[in-house]
BAFI-3210 file (N, C-alpha, C; in Angstrom, 3 decimals, decimal comma, padded with zeros to 6 digits):
// residues 207
n [1|2|3|4|5|6|7|8|9|10|11|12|13|14|15|16|17|18|19|20|21|22|23|24|25|26|27|28|29|30|31|32|33|34|35|36|37|38|39|40|41|42|43|44|45|46|47|48|49|50|51|52|53|54|55|56|57|58|59|60|61|62|63|64|65|66|67|68|69|70|71|72|73|74|75|76|77|78|79|80|81|82|83|84|85|86|87|88|89|90|91|92|93|94|95|96|97|98|99|100|101|102|103|104|105|106|107|108|109|110|111|112|113|114|115|116|117|118|119|120|121|122|123|124|125|126|127|128|129|130|131|132|133|134|135|136|137|138|139|140|141|142|143|144|145|146|147|148|149|150|151|152|153|154|155|156|157|158|159|160|161|162|163|164|165|166|167|168|169|170|171|172|173|174|175|176|177|178|179|180|181|182|183|184|185|186|187|188|189|190|191|192|193|194|195|196|197|198|199|200|201|202|203|204|205|206|207]
n.u [-030,793|-027,720|-027,739|-026,766|-025,315|-024,432|-023,393|-023,447|-021,632|-021,827|-019,885|-020,957|-021,405|-023,368|-026,451|-028,573|-025,890|-022,048|-021,067|-022,568|-023,262|-021,082|-021,154|-023,244|-023,053|-020,910|-021,720|-023,706|-022,422|-020,918|-023,060|-024,266|-021,978|-021,927|-024,564|-024,116|-022,887|-024,808|-025,774|-028,061|-028,907|-028,395|-028,837|-027,463|-027,689|-025,802|-026,167|-024,810|-024,610|-027,084|-027,240|-025,585|-025,214|-026,247|-023,878|-021,700|-023,171|-022,556|-019,839|-019,307|-020,294|-020,460|-022,101|-024,671|-027,631|-030,218|-031,318|-028,567|-026,760|-028,349|-028,014|-024,457|-024,741|-025,708|-023,932|-021,108|-022,304|-022,583|-022,103|-019,983|-018,455|-018,589|-017,308|-017,327|-016,135|-015,759|-013,154|-011,674|-008,842|-007,062|-007,444|-009,954|-013,011|-013,985|-016,929|-016,822|-014,451|-015,614|-017,629|-015,815|-014,760|-016,167|-016,631|-016,334|-012,757|-012,672|-014,432|-014,291|-012,579|-011,334|-013,177|-014,486|-013,435|-014,595|-012,870|-013,845|-013,511|-014,343|-013,722|-012,436|-010,294|-008,264|-005,760|-006,505|-006,716|-004,861|-005,521|-006,750|-004,429|-003,387|-004,620|-007,760|-007,111|-005,155|-006,287|-008,055|-006,942|-005,866|-008,035|-008,034|-009,255|-010,276|-008,652|-009,855|-008,287|-008,189|-008,916|-011,279|-011,519|-013,180|-013,315|-014,542|-014,982|-014,462|-017,433|-020,752|-023,374|-024,281|-023,481|-021,107|-018,182|-016,470|-013,622|-014,336|-016,080|-015,416|-013,237|-015,173|-016,255|-014,299|-013,874|-015,761|-016,552|-013,968|-014,533|-017,107|-015,722|-014,533|-016,376|-018,828|-016,170|-016,230|-017,741|-021,019|-021,771|-022,348|-023,689|-023,422|-021,336|-023,203|-022,709|-023,927|-023,565|-023,697|-020,491|-020,231|-021,965|-024,721|-024,606|-021,419|-021,420|-022,412|-020,725|-018,573|-017,231|-014,911|-014,766]
n.v [-010,978|-009,395|-006,368|-003,553|-001,225|002,977|005,339|008,941|011,461|014,521|018,384|020,591|024,126|026,288|026,888|026,593|023,570|023,498|021,547|019,171|018,651|017,841|015,352|014,033|013,654|011,648|009,388|008,927|007,719|005,339|003,804|003,173|001,558|-000,537|-001,625|-002,241|-004,609|-006,592|-005,721|-004,310|-001,399|001,390|004,434|006,516|009,705|012,070|015,606|017,470|020,141|019,952|018,544|020,027|021,525|019,361|018,261|019,843|020,049|017,021|016,924|018,882|017,420|014,578|013,193|011,552|012,992|011,831|011,940|012,210|010,280|008,337|009,003|008,778|005,559|004,769|005,603|004,557|001,484|001,452|000,088|000,477|004,076|007,793|011,000|014,025|017,464|021,355|023,452|024,869|027,150|025,869|023,117|020,210|021,748|022,756|021,690|019,220|017,960|017,807|016,330|013,278|013,291|012,734|009,954|006,597|004,791|002,667|002,263|002,854|001,032|-001,145|-000,143|000,571|003,528|006,914|010,405|013,298|017,060|019,643|023,655|026,735|027,660|025,384|025,119|024,369|021,861|020,057|019,353|017,411|015,241|015,835|016,377|014,737|012,642|010,860|011,519|009,799|007,129|007,118|006,265|003,842|003,185|002,086|004,030|004,620|005,188|007,257|011,163|012,983|016,536|019,628|022,391|026,323|026,354|024,184|023,308|023,783|025,531|024,517|021,204|018,963|019,699|017,799|016,813|016,708|014,518|012,592|012,333|011,713|009,406|007,624|007,177|006,706|003,812|002,741|002,627|000,937|-001,483|-001,957|-002,350|-004,256|-006,536|-007,557|-008,913|-008,048|-005,563|-006,117|-003,949|-001,389|-002,200|-003,194|-002,206|-002,834|-005,561|-008,861|-010,975|-013,062|-015,952|-017,005|-018,707|-019,359|-017,134|-017,403|-019,244|-018,502|-017,231|-018,498|-019,945]
n.w [-000,589|000,627|003,180|003,166|005,972|005,610|007,210|006,973|007,579|007,548|008,640|007,958|008,535|007,158|005,565|002,542|001,912|000,777|001,957|002,858|000,088|-000,950|000,645|000,243|-002,604|-002,263|-000,982|-002,336|-004,528|-003,552|-002,639|-004,827|-006,523|-004,592|-004,674|-007,371|-006,132|-005,832|-003,194|-001,113|000,458|002,772|003,661|006,056|006,801|009,080|010,127|011,478|012,412|013,460|015,260|017,441|019,854|021,911|021,213|022,727|025,043|026,031|026,024|027,889|029,793|030,000|029,293|026,988|025,304|024,037|021,512|020,298|021,358|019,792|017,387|017,589|017,944|015,058|014,219|015,409|014,467|011,679|008,510|006,653|007,052|005,470|006,069|006,377|006,246|006,327|005,960|008,606|008,814|007,937|008,658|010,380|010,881|014,458|015,153|013,896|015,288|017,049|018,161|016,636|018,971|020,990|020,537|021,175|021,803|020,666|019,013|016,072|014,973|012,065|010,832|007,053|006,166|004,101|003,277|003,092|002,338|001,940|000,877|000,836|-001,018|-003,335|-001,975|000,593|000,344|001,567|004,219|004,420|004,645|006,232|008,593|008,363|007,759|009,709|012,302|011,644|011,173|013,756|015,297|014,338|012,037|008,484|006,362|002,890|000,425|-001,584|-001,329|-000,658|-002,242|-001,955|-004,015|-004,559|-007,271|-008,700|-008,783|-010,241|-010,799|-008,194|-009,659|-009,452|-011,592|-013,982|-013,371|-010,135|-010,296|-010,764|-009,029|-007,162|-007,990|-008,055|-005,186|-004,208|-005,130|-004,167|-001,593|-001,750|-002,531|-000,504|001,517|000,861|000,965|003,089|006,171|006,926|009,755|013,529|014,250|016,615|019,883|023,125|025,675|028,197|028,008|029,121|029,770|030,551|031,048|032,890|034,425|034,635|035,760|038,337|039,270|039,661|037,504|036,821|034,572]
ca.u [-029,566|-027,084|-028,030|-025,472|-025,674|-023,631|-023,293|-022,598|-021,125|-021,201|-020,114|-021,193|-022,428|-024,355|-027,759|-027,766|-023,814|-020,972|-020,326|-023,322|-023,805|-020,293|-020,954|-024,187|-022,677|-020,142|-022,933|-024,510|-021,168|-020,632|-024,223|-024,115|-020,646|-022,623|-025,702|-023,504|-022,281|-025,580|-026,328|-029,206|-027,460|-029,482|-028,045|-027,772|-027,340|-025,715|-026,187|-023,743|-024,992|-028,825|-027,065|-024,425|-025,657|-026,200|-022,446|-021,206|-023,225|-021,888|-018,107|-019,324|-021,285|-019,899|-023,379|-024,917|-028,713|-030,951|-030,502|-026,660|-027,127|-028,791|-026,720|-023,474|-025,018|-025,511|-022,108|-020,471|-022,884|-022,658|-021,119|-019,020|-018,362|-018,578|-016,634|-016,926|-016,088|-015,122|-011,691|-011,333|-007,654|-006,239|-008,221|-011,458|-013,833|-014,133|-017,703|-016,779|-013,853|-015,572|-018,128|-015,490|-014,149|-016,898|-016,380|-015,289|-011,666|-012,169|-015,641|-014,125|-011,308|-011,646|-014,737|-013,821|-013,916|-014,133|-012,790|-013,523|-013,615|-014,539|-013,022|-012,362|-009,662|-007,556|-004,657|-007,010|-006,939|-003,812|-005,752|-007,099|-003,685|-002,160|-005,586|-008,019|-006,533|-004,491|-007,165|-008,950|-005,708|-005,885|-009,119|-007,920|-010,635|-009,187|-009,150|-009,738|-006,686|-008,909|-010,205|-012,203|-011,718|-013,926|-013,095|-015,558|-014,203|-014,889|-018,980|-021,129|-024,489|-024,555|-023,287|-019,340|-017,452|-015,612|-012,331|-014,341|-016,669|-014,318|-012,695|-016,365|-016,902|-013,197|-013,474|-016,787|-015,971|-012,800|-015,744|-017,988|-015,204|-014,389|-017,716|-018,742|-015,555|-016,257|-019,118|-021,724|-021,725|-023,614|-023,963|-023,091|-021,408|-024,286|-022,150|-024,201|-024,387|-022,875|-019,464|-020,393|-023,088|-025,014|-024,493|-020,416|-021,300|-022,538|-019,719|-017,379|-016,520|-013,740|-014,424]
ca.v [-009,426|-008,465|-005,524|-003,005|000,503|004,159|006,582|009,619|012,615|016,335|019,137|022,036|025,241|026,660|025,892|025,180|023,465|022,496|019,977|017,883|018,684|016,990|013,977|013,131|012,662|010,452|008,715|008,259|007,078|004,070|002,872|002,796|000,738|-001,331|-001,842|-003,380|-005,884|-006,932|-005,291|-003,443|-000,203|002,117|005,863|007,276|010,986|012,880|017,153|017,305|021,767|019,941|018,307|020,988|021,702|017,945|017,723|020,235|019,513|016,119|017,063|019,343|016,828|013,509|011,950|012,357|012,830|010,477|011,996|012,002|008,930|007,423|009,171|007,816|004,267|004,676|006,209|003,423|000,633|000,996|-000,633|002,102|006,201|009,077|011,865|015,496|018,780|022,107|023,512|025,944|027,526|024,444|021,907|020,432|022,440|022,748|020,755|017,865|016,867|017,274|014,769|012,195|013,379|011,505|008,489|005,680|004,523|001,581|002,316|002,862|000,383|-001,411|000,277|000,878|005,376|007,720|011,028|014,260|018,205|021,091|024,432|027,900|027,651|024,030|024,856|023,619|020,002|019,238|019,323|016,020|014,195|016,286|016,084|013,694|011,058|010,925|010,996|008,085|006,207|007,080|005,941|002,130|002,734|001,377|005,356|004,590|005,797|008,336|011,644|014,018|018,032|020,331|023,718|026,588|026,456|021,887|023,149|024,615|025,444|022,929|020,117|019,057|019,133|016,817|016,453|016,425|013,684|011,446|011,370|010,866|007,775|006,432|007,158|005,521|002,575|002,063|002,526|000,512|-002,499|-002,737|-002,846|-005,490|-007,760|-007,057|-009,193|-006,829|-004,795|-006,222|-002,817|-001,050|-003,147|-003,087|-001,258|-003,346|-006,675|-009,703|-010,898|-014,239|-016,498|-016,769|-019,771|-018,941|-016,008|-018,149|-020,390|-017,435|-016,772|-018,732|-020,933]
ca.w [-000,970|002,015|002,976|004,307|005,808|005,142|007,686|006,586|008,729|007,021|009,579|007,196|009,757|006,513|004,946|001,933|002,405|-000,124|002,602|002,444|-000,903|-000,984|001,601|-000,495|-003,807|-002,326|-000,572|-004,069|-005,220|-002,626|-002,807|-006,735|-006,275|-003,487|-005,235|-008,549|-005,985|-005,637|-001,856|-000,394|000,913|003,663|003,991|007,412|006,922|010,047|009,598|012,438|012,781|013,865|016,880|017,610|021,025|022,428|021,292|023,748|026,749|026,281|026,274|029,414|031,413|029,558|028,754|025,459|025,235|023,438|020,084|020,436|021,981|018,470|016,375|017,758|017,182|014,112|013,076|014,900|013,938|010,817|007,643|006,503|007,266|005,074|006,544|005,352|007,427|005,960|006,096|008,861|009,208|007,602|009,337|010,267|011,801|015,468|015,282|013,198|016,382|018,819|017,324|016,920|020,403|021,516|019,600|021,852|021,268|019,761|018,615|014,666|014,260|011,400|010,018|006,340|006,444|003,220|004,447|002,242|002,542|001,498|001,126|-000,080|-001,910|-003,374|-000,746|002,227|000,260|001,766|005,294|004,107|004,585|007,508|009,633|008,732|007,314|010,982|012,972|011,644|011,395|014,919|015,755|014,125|010,822|007,368|005,305|001,528|-000,415|-002,436|000,086|-001,965|-001,299|-003,394|-003,881|-005,632|-008,276|-008,954|-008,326|-011,596|-010,614|-007,516|-010,130|-009,759|-012,652|-014,548|-012,497|-009,524|-010,559|-011,383|-007,877|-005,810|-008,189|-007,624|-004,109|-003,731|-005,744|-003,365|-000,028|-002,093|-002,700|001,481|002,244|000,162|001,338|004,946|007,034|007,716|011,635|014,239|015,295|018,036|021,339|023,782|026,750|029,352|027,497|029,998|028,961|030,822|030,917|034,406|034,868|034,899|037,490|039,920|039,462|040,278|036,414|036,368|033,089]
c.u [-028,920|-027,139|-027,459|-025,865|-024,194|-023,896|-022,430|-022,741|-020,567|-020,994|-020,192|-021,780|-023,428|-025,610|-028,280|-025,862|-023,731|-020,438|-020,606|-023,357|-022,452|-020,730|-022,551|-023,558|-021,555|-021,247|-022,999|-023,448|-020,938|-022,100|-024,357|-023,063|-021,153|-023,721|-025,265|-022,787|-023,264|-026,214|-027,214|-028,202|-028,801|-028,496|-028,429|-027,134|-027,158|-025,353|-025,476|-024,511|-026,486|-028,314|-025,849|-024,647|-025,738|-024,736|-021,498|-021,469|-022,803|-020,148|-017,999|-019,745|-021,046|-021,273|-024,338|-026,671|-029,510|-030,625|-029,636|-026,261|-027,178|-027,560|-025,540|-023,048|-025,022|-024,606|-021,438|-021,253|-023,619|-021,627|-019,522|-019,109|-017,789|-018,575|-016,815|-016,775|-015,547|-013,828|-011,906|-009,625|-006,774|-005,999|-008,698|-011,817|-013,794|-015,693|-017,325|-015,494|-014,406|-017,224|-017,582|-014,735|-015,085|-017,540|-016,003|-013,920|-011,664|-013,388|-015,198|-013,126|-011,495|-012,819|-014,069|-014,698|-013,564|-014,317|-013,451|-013,824|-013,874|-013,759|-012,744|-011,504|-008,567|-006,336|-005,030|-006,616|-005,662|-004,294|-006,180|-006,229|-002,576|-003,420|-006,849|-007,747|-005,501|-005,727|-007,832|-008,028|-005,512|-006,772|-009,384|-008,775|-009,611|-009,731|-008,582|-008,159|-007,324|-009,715|-010,134|-011,786|-012,316|-014,216|-014,888|-015,310|-014,482|-016,945|-019,784|-022,859|-024,884|-023,745|-021,338|-019,057|-016,878|-014,978|-012,942|-015,475|-016,252|-013,613|-013,674|-016,344|-015,515|-013,504|-014,660|-016,663|-014,938|-013,948|-016,692|-017,215|-015,126|-015,289|-017,880|-017,802|-015,677|-017,624|-020,296|-022,042|-023,474|-023,972|-023,271|-022,401|-022,597|-022,709|-022,634|-024,690|-022,712|-022,149|-019,655|-022,035|-023,977|-025,026|-022,391|-020,344|-021,785|-021,697|-018,316|-017,024|-015,305|-013,852|-014,824]
c.v [-009,406|-007,082|-004,587|-001,328|001,495|004,899|007,868|010,831|013,908|017,545|020,401|022,826|025,941|025,510|026,739|024,766|022,231|021,639|019,117|017,846|017,355|015,176|013,283|012,639|011,549|009,344|008,190|007,153|005,655|003,378|002,652|001,663|-000,879|-002,385|-003,131|-004,640|-006,493|-006,912|-004,048|-002,185|000,402|002,901|006,280|008,362|011,626|014,390|017,056|018,999|020,944|019,191|018,745|020,860|019,945|017,709|018,677|019,878|018,254|016,167|017,688|018,357|015,167|012,024|012,946|012,501|011,631|010,086|011,896|010,883|007,778|007,731|008,576|006,383|004,307|005,510|004,808|002,128|000,265|000,381|000,043|003,293|006,691|010,122|013,177|017,043|019,572|022,812|024,488|025,929|026,236|022,817|022,001|021,231|021,780|021,266|019,403|016,904|016,840|016,459|014,264|012,103|012,323|010,116|007,347|004,782|003,690|000,648|002,051|001,794|-001,142|-000,673|001,092|002,897|006,062|008,838|012,186|015,804|019,037|022,601|026,274|028,636|025,701|023,946|024,137|021,932|019,258|018,915|017,749|015,437|014,246|016,189|015,335|012,613|010,365|010,774|010,113|007,659|006,117|006,302|003,961|002,451|002,496|002,941|004,349|005,529|007,430|009,280|012,589|015,382|018,779|021,758|024,844|026,192|024,412|022,192|024,202|024,609|024,396|021,422|020,033|018,804|017,936|015,762|015,926|014,794|012,408|010,809|010,874|009,458|007,084|006,598|005,963|003,715|001,748|001,903|001,469|-001,329|-002,985|-002,786|-003,904|-006,814|-007,894|-007,857|-007,949|-006,702|-005,671|-005,266|-002,304|-002,079|-002,399|-002,769|-002,502|-005,208|-007,443|-010,906|-012,346|-014,835|-016,382|-017,794|-019,934|-017,926|-016,262|-019,279|-019,692|-017,066|-017,411|-019,834|-020,399]
c.w [000,536|001,835|004,231|004,695|005,540|006,052|007,086|006,937|008,131|008,054|009,035|008,423|008,378|005,919|003,551|002,335|001,586|000,561|002,244|001,060|-000,899|-000,922|000,682|-001,822|-003,758|-001,919|-001,940|-004,643|-005,013|-002,822|-004,203|-006,661|-005,315|-004,318|-006,783|-008,154|-005,531|-004,141|-001,868|000,315|001,710|004,093|005,399|007,652|008,484|009,668|011,490|013,467|013,412|015,638|017,631|019,553|022,228|021,957|022,371|024,597|026,992|026,416|027,525|030,427|031,177|029,289|027,679|025,825|024,031|022,416|019,451|020,267|020,147|017,414|016,262|017,214|016,334|013,281|013,293|014,919|012,290|009,753|007,007|006,366|006,315|005,722|006,002|005,726|006,307|006,542|007,129|009,450|009,338|008,516|009,830|010,790|012,923|015,939|014,814|014,589|017,103|018,789|017,534|018,187|020,865|021,240|020,589|021,144|019,932|018,640|016,523|014,461|013,501|010,461|008,803|006,169|004,717|004,050|003,037|002,783|001,767|001,823|000,250|-001,387|-001,942|-002,570|000,067|001,325|000,989|003,321|005,529|004,944|006,045|008,507|009,983|008,285|009,499|011,803|013,221|011,713|013,153|015,629|015,001|012,606|010,015|006,561|003,931|001,087|-000,815|-001,570|-001,563|-001,342|-003,068|-003,188|-004,204|-006,721|-008,974|-008,566|-009,888|-011,087|-009,695|-008,145|-009,826|-010,979|-012,940|-013,361|-010,923|-009,044|-010,097|-010,106|-006,926|-006,586|-007,557|-006,306|-003,653|-003,845|-004,937|-001,956|-000,284|-001,492|-000,795|001,827|002,288|000,609|003,091|005,481|007,353|009,347|011,978|014,974|015,628|018,939|022,214|025,355|028,553|029,273|028,669|028,768|029,197|031,029|032,456|035,304|035,953|036,305|038,804|040,431|039,818|039,237|036,178|035,459|032,146]
res [m|t|s|r|t|l|a|v|v|s|a|g|l|s|q|p|s|s|t|r|l|l|a|d|q|l|a|a|a|t|r|d|g|l|v|g|h|g|e|g|v|e|l|r|p|v|d|l|r|e|h|a|h|d|i|v|n|h|l|l|t|g|f|p|s|d|a|l|r|q|v|l|d|q|v|t|g|a|d|g|l|i|a|v|t|p|i|f|n|a|s|y|n|g|l|f|k|s|f|f|d|l|v|d|a|d|a|l|g|g|r|p|v|l|i|g|a|t|g|g|t|a|r|h|s|l|a|l|e|h|a|l|r|p|m|f|t|h|l|r|a|v|v|m|p|t|a|v|f|a|a|p|e|d|w|s|a|g|t|a|d|g|a|l|r|a|r|i|s|r|a|g|r|e|l|a|e|q|v|h|q|r|p|p|s|s|g|p|a|d|p|f|a|l|t|t|s|f|e|q|l|l|r|g|g|d|d]
***
């Protein structure tokens, strides 16, 4: 059985968080889809709230803490990515954008990504198309056709209503299919890996 990894990034600021709740449900739907394809699945949840100070320090100094480097490697080395943010002022929140500003420009190239968002009104759903999708397209990720937005009225006692459950299921199936069709990720690139052998180096790297 092939084992797949899914990084699940949520940028909610409160606890409990509807953003984290949506991320978890998208992850569960994707996992179910991959299991249906006979794949093993490891979920790697990333709650950006827990790394906020390290994210700011990295932006200021250019150097990540060990904990943040591990998180960045988990995200860039996963077979698929689920990314969910609350919508503030018609766009992703600052924590979400700051984190992805730290991801190497080519690290998500070709990676399947499912985007989601939460907000106080359904009018904010447009931010998925005019903010999140362009950002991940710029990073050359493969963004799933179905993006999922959840407003307060989409939840009932912490449970998604029928329409939201349907969108979550459809989006999860799309991501699962994309991940299943691709070879397993080899993990994040090693910045210290040699691109030539020692023999080539001794010969001047001409071969």
